[in-house]
C-alpha positions as CSV (number, residue, x, y, z in Angstrom):
1,M,0.9,47.5,75.6
2,L,1.6,46.8,79.7
3,H,4.6,49.2,81.0
4,L,5.8,48.2,84.7
5,K,8.3,50.0,86.7
6,V,9.2,46.7,88.6
7,V,11.4,47.9,91.9
8,I,14.5,46.0,92.0
9,S,16.2,47.2,95.1
10,E,15.2,50.2,97.5
11,K,17.8,52.5,100.0
12,Y,17.7,54.9,102.3
13,N,20.6,57.4,101.9
14,S,21.1,59.1,104.7
15,E,23.0,61.7,103.4
16,T,20.4,63.0,101.0
17,N,17.5,61.7,103.4
18,E,15.8,60.3,100.6
19,F,15.0,56.6,99.2
20,V,16.9,55.6,96.5
21,T,15.4,52.8,94.1
22,D,16.7,50.9,91.8
23,E,13.8,50.4,89.0
24,F,13.5,47.7,85.7
25,N,11.6,48.9,83.0
26,L,8.7,45.9,81.6
27,D,7.4,46.2,78.7
28,M,4.3,43.1,78.2
29,E,2.0,42.2,75.6
30,H,-1.0,39.8,76.6
31,S,-1.3,38.6,72.8
32,L,-2.2,35.3,70.9
33,L,1.6,35.0,69.9
34,S,2.5,35.3,73.5
35,L,-0.4,32.7,74.5
36,S,0.8,30.7,71.7
37,K,4.4,30.1,72.8
38,W,2.7,29.2,76.7
39,E,0.9,26.3,75.6
40,S,3.9,25.0,73.5
41,E,5.7,25.1,76.3
42,H,2.8,23.4,78.5
43,E,1.2,21.6,76.1
44,K,-2.5,22.4,77.8
45,P,-5.2,25.3,76.9
46,F,-4.4,29.1,78.6
47,A,-7.8,30.3,78.1
48,T,-9.4,28.5,80.5
49,D,-11.0,28.9,83.7
50,D,-8.8,26.2,85.1
51,E,-6.3,27.6,87.9
52,K,-2.4,27.8,87.2
53,T,0.2,27.3,89.7
54,P,2.5,30.4,90.4
55,E,5.4,28.6,88.2
56,E,2.4,28.6,85.2
57,W,1.9,32.3,85.4
58,L,5.6,33.0,86.1
59,S,6.2,31.3,82.8
60,Y,3.6,33.4,80.9
61,F,4.6,36.7,82.6
62,K,8.1,36.0,80.8
63,L,6.8,35.4,77.5
64,M,4.3,38.1,77.9
65,T,7.8,40.0,78.1
66,I,8.6,42.1,74.9
67,T,11.6,44.2,76.7
68,P,15.2,42.2,75.5
69,N,17.8,41.0,78.1
70,V,15.3,40.7,81.2
71,P,17.6,39.4,84.1
72,D,15.1,37.0,85.8
73,D,15.9,38.8,89.1
74,V,13.5,40.7,87.5
75,Y,10.4,38.7,88.2
76,N,11.3,37.8,91.4
77,C,10.9,41.4,92.6
78,L,7.2,41.9,90.7
79,S,5.4,43.5,93.8
80,Y,1.7,43.2,94.3
81,E,0.7,46.3,92.6
82,N,2.6,44.5,89.7
83,M,1.0,41.7,89.8
84,V,-2.5,43.8,90.3
85,D,-1.9,45.7,86.9
86,I,-0.9,42.4,85.0
87,K,-4.1,40.6,86.1
88,N,-6.1,44.2,85.1
89,Y,-4.5,44.0,81.7
90,I,-5.0,40.7,81.0
91,E,-8.6,41.2,81.8
92,A,-8.9,44.3,80.5
93,K,-11.3,44.6,77.0
94,R,-9.3,47.0,75.2
95,T,-12.2,47.9,72.9
96,A,-14.7,50.1,72.2
97,T,-16.5,47.3,71.0
98,W,-19.9,45.6,72.5
99,F,-22.2,42.6,71.9
100,R,-26.5,42.9,72.8
101,D,-26.5,39.1,72.8
102,T,-23.4,37.9,75.4
103,R,-24.2,34.5,74.1
104,N,-21.7,33.7,71.4
105,P,-22.7,29.9,70.5
106,S,-19.7,29.8,67.8
107,L,-16.6,30.9,69.8
108,N,-18.0,29.2,73.3
109,K,-18.5,25.1,72.0
110,A,-15.0,24.1,72.3
111,T,-11.7,24.9,74.1
112,I,-10.3,27.8,73.2
113,T,-6.3,27.3,71.7
114,S,-4.1,29.4,70.5
115,E,-4.3,27.6,67.2
116,L,-7.9,27.9,67.1
117,V,-7.7,31.1,67.4
118,Y,-5.0,31.3,64.6
119,Y,-7.8,29.3,62.4
120,W,-10.3,32.0,62.8
121,M,-8.2,34.5,61.9
122,F,-7.2,33.1,59.0
123,S,-10.5,31.7,57.9
124,Y,-12.0,35.6,58.3
125,G,-9.2,36.7,56.5
126,I,-7.4,39.1,59.4
127,P,-4.0,39.3,58.7
128,K,-1.1,37.5,60.8
129,E,0.5,40.9,62.4
130,C,-2.7,41.0,64.8
131,E,-1.1,38.1,66.4
132,N,0.5,40.9,68.7
133,W,-2.8,42.4,69.4
134,H,-4.3,42.3,73.0
135,F,-5.8,38.8,73.1
136,N,-9.3,40.5,74.3
137,R,-9.4,42.8,71.5
138,L,-8.1,39.9,69.5
139,M,-11.2,38.4,70.2
140,T,-13.7,40.8,70.2
141,L,-12.3,40.8,66.1
142,I,-12.6,37.3,65.8
143,R,-16.6,37.5,67.5
144,V,-17.0,40.5,64.6
145,F,-16.7,38.5,61.9
146,S,-18.4,35.5,63.2
147,V,-21.4,37.7,63.8
148,K,-21.7,39.7,60.6
149,N,-21.1,36.5,59.0
150,Q,-24.1,34.8,60.1
151,P,-27.5,34.9,58.2
152,E,-29.9,36.7,58.8
153,K,-32.5,35.6,61.5
154,K,-35.9,34.7,60.2
155,K,-38.5,36.2,62.1
156,S,-41.6,34.4,63.4
157,Q,-45.1,34.5,62.3
158,A,-45.7,36.3,65.6
159,E,-43.2,38.9,65.2
160,I,-44.6,39.8,61.4
161,A,-47.7,39.8,62.6
162,A,-46.7,42.9,65.9
163,E,-44.6,44.4,62.7
164,N,-47.7,44.4,60.6
165,R,-49.7,45.9,63.4
166,A,-47.6,48.3,64.2
167,L,-47.2,49.5,60.8
168,N,-51.4,49.8,60.3
169,A,-51.8,51.5,63.5
170,K,-49.2,54.7,62.1
171,R,-50.7,54.4,58.7
172,K,-54.0,54.7,60.4
173,A,-52.9,57.5,62.9
174,Q,-51.1,59.2,60.1
175,L,-54.6,58.8,57.6
176,K,-56.5,59.9,60.8
177,T,-58.9,56.7,59.7
178,N,-60.6,54.0,61.3
179,G,-59.7,51.6,59.3
C-alpha cells in the first residue's frame, strides 16, 4: 500500500513565523482490482507500453485510492514528488522472488488484460483475495506457478555426454585410476 501526504494548502503564520500546511492522507493500492476497474472504464488494456493521457492516469489514481470519500480537489493538489512516489510504487517489484531466465513465453504472448490475469489466477487456484495484492507481486506469483508447472526440460545428447564425462573424471580422481 502506498501512503501519500498531499499538501492541499500552505500558509505562512506571521505570528508564529511558521508555515502551516493543510494535508490530506491518501492510501492507494496498485492491484488487479484497480486495474480491472480502469479497464472497464476505458475499455483498453492497462498493462501495455501504450502511452496514457494525463486524464487516464488521473482516472487510475482515483481507482487506486482506497481512502474513502476523497474530494476531487485532492488529486489536483498532487505534487511532483507525489507523482514520482506513485510511479515508483507502480513500477516496484514488491517481491523477493527473481527468475534466472528473464524470458517468460507464456506471459508474453498475449496482451495482458485483467480478464486474462483473473483466468491465470483461477487456473492456478490462486484465491480471489489476491486481486488486492500489488499487481507486480501477483504477476510474479502467477509466473512462479507457470514455471513450476512446466514439464522438466529434456537434456540434449551433448548435455548428457558432458555430465557423464564430468562424473567419470570425478570418479577417476576419487579412485586414483587412469580409467
